[in-house]
N, C-alpha and C positions, 0 to 999 in steps of 0.2 A: 614762698607759694608757689607751686607749679602754676605752668598756663593752662593747665587742664582744669586745676582748679578754680584759681581765678575767673574763668569763662563760666564755670559751673555756679560760681558765688555771683557773678554779675546776672546770668540768667535769672538765678532765683530772686535777685531783690528786684529785678526789673518786671518778672511775673506776679510778685507777691502785690501790689495795688489792683491789678487786673483781676486776681482770684476772690481778693475781698469785695470788689464790684461787681463780680458775678456770683459770687455765692449765694448772695440774697435769691437768685432767679431759678436755682437747680429745683425747688419747690413747686415752678411753675410750669413743669411739664403738663401738657393737655393730657386730660384723662382718656382713655380707650371709652368709646361709649359705641354701645349695639341698640339697633330700632329694629321691632319686630316687621312692621310694613310699610309700604311706601309711603301711604299720606303722612303718617306719624315722623317716617325719618325724613320727608320734605322740610316740616316744621322745625325739626331739631337741626338738619343741616343751614336752616334760614338764621337760625340761632347762632351755630357754628361758625358760618361765615368768616373768612380770614383768620379763624383760632385754630380750627382742626376740622375734620371730617369722620362722621359716624359711620358705622358700619351697619350694612342691611342684612336681616335674615331672607325675607320672603322676595328675592330678586325676580326679574324678567315676570312673565305671564302667570307666575303660580298665585295661587288664592290661599289665604290662611285660613280658610274653611276646609281645606282638603289636603295642608302642605306635610310633609315629613323632614323632619330634622335629617341635614345633612352632616359629615365629620367638620366639614369646615364651618358650619354655623357651631356645632360644639367647641370647637377650638377658639371660635370668636368670642364665645360666653366665657370659656375660661379666663380669656385675657381682659376680661370686661371689668371697668370700674364702675361704669354706669350700664346699667339695661331699661330702655323704656318700650313698654308695650301698653296696649290698651287695656287686655284684662282677662280674665278668666272665662267670659263669655263669648270670647272671640278667636284667641289664640290659644286653641287647646292644647295644640302640639308643644306650647312651650311651659305647660305647667310642670312637668316631672322636671324637666332639665334645670329651670328655675329653683324648684324645691330642693335639688341635689348640688345645687351651685356654692362651692366652698372656699371661693376665694374672698370672701367678705365685700362684694361687688353690691353698690346701691341699686335695687330694683324698685322701679317707679310704674305703679299701676294706674295710668293716665284716666282711666274712668273713676277713680278717686279724686279727680281732680278740683280744688273749689270754685264755683261758679258755674260748674256744668249744667247745662239744662238736658236732664234725662228722662225719655219718654219709655211709657210701659212697652214691654214686646208684645207683638200681635200675632199670637199665635193662629196658625191655620192657614192665612193667605189669601183665601177668596173672600174678599170683604164685602158686606152688605150696603148696599147705597145708602150714604148719609144726608139729612137736609144740611144746608148750608148752615155754618157756623158751630155744628160740632163735628165735622168732618175731621178736624185734625186734631182733637182733645186728646190728651195724653190719655190712656186708661179707657177709651171709647169701648163698648162693647162691639164685636165683632164675631161672626158666622165661623165655625172653623170644622175640620171634619178631623175625626178621631183618628184616621187611619195616619193622617199627614200631619199631625200634633206634633210640634218641635220645642223641647223643652232646654232652654240652654243652661249650663251649669248654674248660671246666677239665677235664671230661671224669672226676672222681673223687668229688668231693661233689656231694650234693645241696645246693642253695641258698637251701631256704625256711626258713632256720635262724631267725626269729624265729617259730615256731610252738612253741618251747619257752621258757616264761619264765625259765630260767635263762640261755639265751642272749641273752634280751633284756638281762638284768643286765650279763652282759659286755658285749655292744655299748653300754649306758649307759656303763660304765665308761670305754671309748674316747672315746664322744662328748664327756663333760665333760672330760677330759683333753685333747682338741683345741680345745674351747671356751675352756678355762681359760688356754691357753697363748697363743692368738692373742687373749684379752682379759682380762688377768689383773685389772683393776680389778673385775669381776665375777664372778672365780674362786670367792668366797666363794657368792654366789647359787647357781653352777652346783653346788656341792657340796651345799650344802642341799635343791636341787631335786631332785639324784639318789639323796639319801639316803630323800627322801619316795617317790620312784619305785619304789625298791628295796623298800620297806614296802609299799607298794601290789602290788607283783609277787609278794611273798611271799604275800598276801592271797588274790591270784587263784588262785595257784597251789594251794593249799588248796582253793579253792571249786570248781575246776574239778575237781580229785580228787575230791570228795564228790558233784559233780553228776552225773559218769559212771560212778562206781562200782557201781550197779546193772545197769550194760547192758554193761559194756567187754569182755563174754566174747563178746559176740554179732557175728558176722560182717557186714561190709558192704563196699559196692563204693562207691568216688569216682569223679568225672570225670577228673580228672589227678592223676599221684602226686605231690601238693604236701604230704601230711601224714606223712611219715615221722616229722618231730621232735615234732610231737602225740601220735602213735602209742608212741614209746619214752619219751615222758615219762610217759603215763599209762596206758600197757599197753592200748592198744583195738585191736581185731582186724580190721583192714583186710584184703579178701580178695584185691582186687586193683584196676585201676582202669581205666577204658575207653580212655585214653589215657596215654601217658607225659609226653607235654608238650602243650599246647593247640594250638601251630604245626604239630602232628604229625595231623594227622585220622586216626583209625582205619579199615581196610579192613574187608570183610565178614567175613572170616575173624576177625579180631579179635572184631568184635561178636558173632560166634557164640559165640567161646571163652568171652567174658566171661560170654553167656546160660547157656552149660553152666555156668559156675563158679558163680553164681548158685544154679541147681538141685540141684549137688553138694554145698555147702557149707551151704547153707539160708540165704544171706544175706539179712537180712530188711530192708535198704533199700538203694537207690542214692542218692546225692547228686549233684546238679548243682550248676554254679557259675553266678551270676548274669551273667558276663560271655560265656559260652559256649552255643553252639545245645542246646537241652535236647533236640532230637530225637532224639540218639542215645542218651539216657538211656531213653527211651519205648522204643526198639528193643530194648535188653538186657533191658528189663522184661515185655516182653509174653510173655503166657504162663506167668509166673511169678508166686507170691504176694507176690512182694517191694514193698515200698511206695518212692515216691519224697521225698526232701527235696533242701535245698538247704545249702552249705556254701560259706562265702565268705572263703579264706583271705588274700586281698589286700584285704580290706575296702573292696570294690567299690560297696558299697551305704550306706556308712556316710559321715558327715560327718569332714573331717580336722580333728586338733586334737588336746589332747594325752588325751582319753578315748577316742578312736578304737581304741587298742592293747587296752584292757579290753574294750570293748563288741565287738570282733571275736572275741578268746579266748571271752570269756563265751557267747558267741552259737553259736560252734562247739560247745561242749560242750551247750548247752542244745539246738541241734537235733539233736544225735546221741540225748540222753537223749529227746527228743519222739519221734522215729520209731524207733527202736529199741524203745523201751516199748510203742507201739501195736501193733508187731508181733509181740509175745508173744502 
């Protein structure tokens, strides 16, 4: 036998046991995961920590209400094995791309996650004053303007589900289940990460409740009607919104109605959002003692990652306390 053949044989004999040991891990390649918006991406990233990193579609300060797909987004979807999104009533820009996705990806609509508390969508945005006790009832009757009435595709439920930590836990359970089924080799890691996430969410829930307890009875106005789940969880007192949805700009009558609402109810703050035109807030504030603040329900100003969800929720609580306390 030649020296060359002898070396090749020796090499093959040496590698064979290693190949047998590693053959069972070939299937364990972490799936490509794509997530629609930052708050959901944060939950997915938390559960995938130490295993892989999910891709995000709506990056930076963009809003899912007004987003347009980019070529890089289409490419990410084509390579995805799992896609997480909230659902048809929120990320309308994703509906057609997901319908035509032909790569056999698992598409998870998180508004169908078991255990979610879903609240009726409030059409109109200029809410009537409520008596204590029925202000936060799902499906409560609200006055609305036909001109500004906004009908979501789903038509029935408010889709800003993540603004309640209990709903975040329900979505996290569905996320972990999906990842474990697609990637069983890392199922234990996903379970450990979700347990840690749930513990953080419990702590967050208590922290926010303590933060806003002194100001929860003070009425305020928001830019668009995105906060119902936060209201319902923490019993804060939103008196109305300038617009129902950011893609539907308010007319002069709407602005006049909200201005009157601030005066009538003694609303101490009007909150803008970083993605949208602040001039509308200034219009309704003019001639009133109310102050302005900023709330960021979609984390436009925050860096994507596992900590974003907690930063976003804590920031909402802190902004409410800061503005409403200064108005006392």
